C-alpha positions in Angstrom: -0.3 -13.3 -15.5 -2.7 -11.0 -14.0 -6.2 -10.6 -15.5 -6.6 -7.5 -17.7 -9.5 -5.1 -18.5 -12.0 -7.0 -20.5 -13.8 -5.2 -23.6 -17.8 -5.2 -22.9 -19.8 -2.4 -24.4 -22.6 -3.4 -22.1 -20.9 -2.8 -19.0 -18.3 0.1 -19.6 -16.7 1.4 -16.6 -18.1 4.9 -16.7 -21.7 3.5 -16.7 -20.9 1.6 -13.4 -18.4 3.2 -11.4 -17.3 7.0 -11.2 -13.8 7.1 -12.5 -12.6 10.1 -10.4 -14.1 8.9 -7.2 -12.2 5.5 -7.5 -8.8 7.2 -8.5 -9.6 9.4 -5.4 -10.1 6.4 -3.1 -7.1 4.6 -4.4 -4.9 7.4 -4.4 -5.7 8.1 -0.8 -5.4 4.5 0.2 -1.8 4.5 -1.0 -0.9 8.0 0.7 -1.9 6.4 4.2 -0.1 3.3 3.4 3.0 5.5 2.5 2.4 7.5 5.7 2.0 4.4 8.0 5.6 3.2 6.4 7.4 6.3 6.2 5.9 8.6 8.8 4.3 6.6 11.5 6.3 3.7 11.3 9.9 5.1 11.0 9.1 8.2 13.1 7.8 5.8 16.1 10.9 3.7 15.6 13.2 6.5 15.5 11.6 8.1 18.5 11.6 4.5 20.2 15.5 4.3 19.4 16.1 7.7 21.1 16.1 10.1 17.9 15.3 13.7 18.1 15.1 15.3 14.4 14.8 14.4 11.1 13.5 15.1 7.8 10.3 13.0 7.0 9.5 12.4 3.0 7.3 10.3 1.0 10.3 8.1 0.8 12.0 7.8 3.8 13.0 9.6 7.2 16.2 11.1 6.7 18.3 11.4 9.7 21.6 13.0 10.6 22.8 10.8 13.3 24.4 7.6 13.7 22.5 5.5 16.0 23.7 2.3 17.9 22.8 -1.2 18.2 20.1 -2.3 18.4 18.7 1.3 18.3 19.2 1.5 14.5 17.6 -1.9 14.0 14.6 -0.5 15.9 14.3 2.5 13.6 14.6 0.5 10.4 12.1 -2.1 11.5 9.5 0.5 12.2 8.5 1.2 8.7 7.3 -2.7 7.8 5.8 -2.3 11.4 3.7 0.8 10.4 2.5 -1.2 7.3 1.5 -4.3 9.4 -0.1 -2.1 12.0 -2.3 -0.1 9.5 -3.0 -3.4 7.4 -4.6 -4.8 10.8 -6.4 -1.8 11.6 -8.0 -1.5 8.1 -8.8 -5.4 8.1 -10.6 -4.8 11.7 -12.3 -1.8 10.4 -13.7 -3.7 7.6 -15.6 -5.8 9.8 -17.7 -2.7 11.1 -18.2 -1.3 7.2 -20.0 -4.3 5.8 -22.9 -2.2 4.8 -21.2 1.5 4.8 -20.8 3.7 1.2 -18.8 1.6 -1.2 -16.1 4.2 -1.4 -15.2 3.7 2.4 -15.1 -0.4 1.9 -12.8 0.2 -1.2 -10.5 2.6 0.6 -10.1 0.5 3.6 -9.7 -2.8 1.6 -7.0 -1.2 -0.8 -5.0 0.3 2.5 -5.0 -3.3 3.8 -3.9 -4.6 0.3 -1.0 -2.1 -0.1 0.3 -1.9 3.3 0.7 -5.9 3.2 2.0 -6.0 -0.4 4.5 -3.5 0.8 5.6 -5.0 3.9 5.9 -8.4 2.6 7.2 -7.4 -1.0 9.8 -5.6 1.1 10.8 -8.7 2.6 11.1 -10.4 -0.3 13.5 -7.4 -2.0 15.7 -7.4 1.2 16.4 -11.1 0.6 17.3 -11.1 -3.1 19.5 -7.8 -2.7 20.5 -7.9 0.9 19.3 -4.2 1.7 16.4 -2.7 3.1 14.5 -2.3 6.4 14.1 -6.2 6.9 17.9 -6.7 6.8 17.7 -5.2 10.3 17.0 -8.3 11.8 20.0 -10.2 10.4 22.8 -7.6 9.7 26.0 -8.3 11.9 25.2 -11.9 12.7 26.2 -15.2 11.6 23.0 -16.0 9.9 22.9 -13.3 7.0 23.0 -15.6 4.1 20.5 -18.2 5.5 18.3 -15.3 6.7 18.2 -13.8 3.3 17.1 -17.3 2.0 14.4 -17.5 4.7 13.3 -13.8 3.7 12.8 -14.6 0.1 10.8 -17.8 1.2 8.9 -16.5 3.9 8.3 -13.3 1.8 6.7 -15.4 -1.3 4.7 -17.3 1.1 3.2 -14.5 2.9 2.9 -12.2 -0.3 0.6 -15.0 -1.8 -1.2 -15.5 1.6 -2.1 -11.4 1.2 -3.3 -11.8 -2.2 -5.6 -14.8 -1.0 -6.8 -12.6 2.2 -7.5 -9.4 0.0 -9.5 -11.7 -2.8 -11.5 -13.1 0.4 -12.0 -9.7 1.9 -13.1 -8.2 -1.5 -16.2 -10.6 -1.6 -17.8 -8.3 0.8 -17.2 -5.4 -1.5 -18.4 -7.0 -4.9 -20.5 -9.9 -5.7 -19.3 -11.9 -8.9 -22.3 -13.4 -10.8 -21.6 -13.0 -14.3 -19.1 -11.8 -16.9 -20.0 -7.9 -16.2 -19.3 -8.5 -12.6 -16.1 -9.8 -13.4 -14.9 -7.2 -16.1 -16.1 -4.3 -13.3 -13.7 -5.8 -10.8 -10.8 -6.3 -13.1 -11.1 -2.4 -14.0 -11.4 -1.4 -10.6 -8.3 -3.0 -9.8 -6.4 -1.8 -12.5 -7.5 1.6 -12.0 -6.6 1.4 -8.4 -3.0 -0.2 -9.0 -2.4 2.9 -11.6 -3.8 5.5 -9.4 -1.7 4.4 -6.6 1.8 3.9 -8.6 1.1 7.3 -10.3 0.5 9.4 -6.6 3.7 7.4 -5.3 6.1 8.3 -8.3 4.7 12.0 -8.0 5.4 12.1 -4.4 8.9 11.4 -5.0 9.3 14.0 -7.9 10.5 16.8 -5.4 12.6 14.6 -3.2 15.5 16.2 -1.6 17.6 13.1 -2.8 17.0 13.9 -6.4 14.4 12.7 -9.1 16.2 9.0 -9.2 13.9 8.5 -6.3 10.7 8.4 -8.5 12.0 4.9 -9.6 13.9 3.8 -6.8 11.3 4.4 -4.0 8.3 5.6 -5.9 7.7 3.2 -8.6 9.4 0.2 -6.4 7.2 0.6 -3.3 4.1 0.9 -5.5 4.2 -0.6 -9.1 6.6 -3.1 -8.0 5.5 -4.0 -4.6 1.9 -3.9 -5.4 1.9 -6.1 -8.2 -0.1 -8.6 -6.0 -3.2 -6.5 -6.6 -3.5 -7.6 -10.1 -3.4 -11.3 -9.1 -6.6 -10.7 -6.7 -9.3 -11.1 -9.3 -7.8 -14.7 -10.7 -7.9 -15.7 -6.7 -11.6 -14.3 -6.3 -12.7 -15.7 -9.1 -11.8 -19.2 -7.6 -13.7 -18.9 -4.1 -16.9 -19.3 -3.4 -19.0 -16.2 -3.4 -20.8 -14.7 -0.5 -24.6 -14.2 -0.5 -25.6 -10.6 -1.2 -27.6 -8.1 -2.7 -26.9 -6.8 -6.5 -23.8 -4.7 -6.6 -24.0 -1.0 -6.2 -22.0 1.4 -8.5 -19.8 3.9 -6.9 -21.2 7.2 -7.8 -19.4 10.5 -7.9 -18.6 11.6 -4.3 -17.4 14.8 -3.9 -16.0 14.6 -0.5 -13.7 11.9 -1.6 -12.6 14.1 -4.5 -11.7 17.1 -2.1 -9.9 14.9 0.2 -7.9 13.2 -2.5 -7.2 16.4 -4.1 -6.0 18.2 -0.4 -4.1 15.0 0.2 -2.2 14.6 -3.3 -1.0 18.5 -2.8 0.0 17.8 0.8 1.8 14.4 -0.3 3.4 15.9 -3.6 3.9 19.5 -2.8 4.7 19.5 1.5 5.9 15.9 2.4 7.6 15.3 -0.7 10.3 18.1 -0.5 10.4 17.0 3.4 9.0 18.1 6.7 11.4 18.8 9.6 10.4 16.9 12.7 11.3 17.6 16.2 10.6 14.8 19.1 10.9 16.7 22.1 13.8 15.2 23.5 
């Protein structure tokens, strides 16, 4: 089971890290991970597949044409590819922000983690239920059932590897020395996990396909897909810690709060109902 927030009056969350800044960073990280999948990934896939127009939302790119084969496969696989591309970019960017402000380091780490958990959690989902973006690799072939089994096995392996990678990268953000550091880390993880899930569900409230998308897409991609985030502390505690200075708290950061407010308004109120796109072909 994942770790739960520890009770310790000497290191209460509000005395260490500013709650609203952490919430803002986590919300923005999930919003970007969602855009990486639904907007960047699927729109780029749709463009490469020869598509012209569609309705981009927080849960999918709705199109009104039937794509041929293999064009529809390119379109579907664009979503996971978008997550993997953004995860790689976030991983690379972390190499250059070792001494940067903590909110930026936390944002890049969460963007990497959310993106990886989405991509590989979706791989498991596709293998178990036989639907979803990854099915574009095997649908219509003689390898559907072996492929689904492979999806589940490979998805579990890659998902677990993503947890270990996230834990390893987190050592550059928080140095674990005592129980207070452990308690702080667990709280940061839980706040980030809940914040990402809440904004994901909020983004589906105005979805043109109806409120069921709050559960079918919002909660599935965040609370379910991102469950690996809760297992990161346990993996981190088992790793050798990197040398470094004492942990600094995440203080109130007004630019991050403003950016999160603007991002949430756009995500829920504008992208949620859908934005018409035209690819100019």
